[in-house]
N, C-alpha and C positions, 0 to 999 in steps of 0.2 A: 246761119243757112243750117238746116237738117240736114246730116249727110247718111246714109245708110249703106251696109252691105249685107247679105240675105243667102246663107247657107242651109243644107238639110243634110242630117248626117244618120246615116244606116249602117251597121256594121263597120263600124270604124273607118267609114269613106264619107268625104265630106264634100258633096258638092253645090256647087252654084244654083240658085232657084232665080229662074231668069224672068219670071213672070207670076206678080203677087199683088195683094192687096195691105194697107195699111190703114188703123182705124188711130186716127193721132186725137186724143181727148188731154184733158188738163189732168191735172193728181187730182182731181176730186172724181174722176169721170165723167165729167161733160163734155160739152163738142168743145173742141179748141176752136178758139177765135180767128177767124179766115180761112179755115181748112173746111174745103167741101168732103166728110169722107164716103164711102171709102178710095184712099190714093192709088192709084195704079200706077205699079213700079215696074220697069222694065229693066233687062239686062243687057247693054250693048259694049263691051269691051273697049275700054277697061274697067265700067263700073256701071252705077245701077242711075237711072233716069226718073225724071217726077217733077213734077209741077215744085217748084219752089215754097217751099215752108221757112216762114221767117219765125225762131222761137221767142214769145215775147215775155213766157213763164215757163215754168216746169211743163212737161208732156207725161204720159203715158203712152206708149205707142204697141198697140195690138198687131200683129201679121198673120196671114193665111193663104193659101195656096189650093187650087188656082183662085185667081182673080173673079169677083161677081161684084155685081153693082149693088147689093143687098145693104140697106142702110143701117141696120140693126145688128149691131157686132152679138148681140146676145143669140140672134136665131138665125146662124147661117144653115142652107138648106145643103143637105148632103144628100145627092141621089148618085146610087154604085149600080142604076141599071146600064150605064156605060164604062162602070170598072175604073173610073177617075180616082187616083192616090191623093188623099186630101192631108194638105199641110196646113202647121200653125203655131203659133208662139206663144210663151208668155208675155205679160207686159212686159217692156223694158223701157226704160226712164231715161229722157233727154233733157238737156236744158239750154241756156243761152250760154252759158258758161260750158257746157261738155254736149254738143250738138252732133256728134259722130256715135252712130252706135252699130253695133254688129249683133245680127238675127241667128240664131240657129234654131230651125224649124224644129218639129217633129210628126210623126208620122202618127194621125190621129186614128186608123181603122186597123183593124186586124188583116192577116195573109194569111190563108190556106194554101198549102201547095201541095197539090196531088202528084203521086207516085203508087203505080201500079205496076209490081212484078209478079206475073203470074202467068195463069192459062186467059188465052183470049175471050174467056166467059166473065173475066173478072167484073166487077162495077163497083163503084163506090156514088154514093149521092150523098148529098147534104141537103137535109130538111130543115124547113124553119129557118130559112138564111133572110136576114133582116138586108134589105136593100134601099131602104130611106132612114133618115133620122136628120136630127136638128142640131147643131154643134152652138156653145155658149162659148166665146173666146176670152170672156171676163173669169168664168170660174172653171174653165178644161171640164165641163160637164157635153157628155154625148147622148143625148136622148134618141132612144130609138121608136119610130113610128109603128105601133103594135099593130095596125091595122094593114100593114103591109109586109109582117116579117113572116107569113108563110109560105113566101116562095122557096123553089128548091133546084138545085143542080146536077146533074149526073154526068160521073167521067166514066169513060167505058176504055178495057183497053183492046185495042183493035190490031193483032199484029205487033210490033213492036214499040208500038204509039199508043200516048194518051189521048183518046178525043173528048170534046168536051164544048159547051158552045161558045167559050172564048176561049181558053186555054187552059193549061194544067193549075195556075196559080189563079185563086179567084180571092178578090179585099171583099171584106164585108165589117159591117158595123158591128162592134164590139156588145153584146146584150149585158141588159141591168143587170145586176146582182139579185136577182131574184127568181123564186120558182117557176118553171113551166115558160122559160125564155129563152132554152140553152138551145144552140145549132146542134141538130143529131147529124152524127155520120152514118150513116146505115150501108152495110155489107149484104146486099142481097146473096151471095151465094153462101155465105157461114152463117143467115140468119143473125146477123149481131148486130147492133146499135149502141153508138158509145155516144155519150153526149160531149159537148166542148162549148168552152166558156173562153175566155180569153181575158 
């Protein structure tokens, strides 16, 4: 039976992923016999738990977090209104003779950390902030929904603290490398605008 362990890695720090989903496919990318995708995996020490999967042939396994019941691994919906951090991994091979796999997930989104050091009138605005996208696990492609990419976020310094709608850290989807899709960083007090792209 298939056995897994799953971690995320950030800034050389290895963390257990406690709740995630897996798409178990054949080596040709079709549905794996007897498996209902996506498979929900949870962690409870000392290991990860999910419905048993017997490997009758070679398998390709794609993983993602947080778990969603989306059946199409080529179209995972990414919604950043609640500032969720999304993780994913490339395909990992498993077989009857090699049923144990170790998954390392990567962050598929970008993060801006806003630090304001100045007078209480300092303000930073992020313009054209993409907050929705679709992610394809098979080809590692993130597609930003253009019709939702015009949102903005404002960060202000009030006293010694930075004030904003969520926190001084903002997670957003990277833009495609094409003109006029850059997130813009606006400094109103200096009348200065910088374009940013991950």
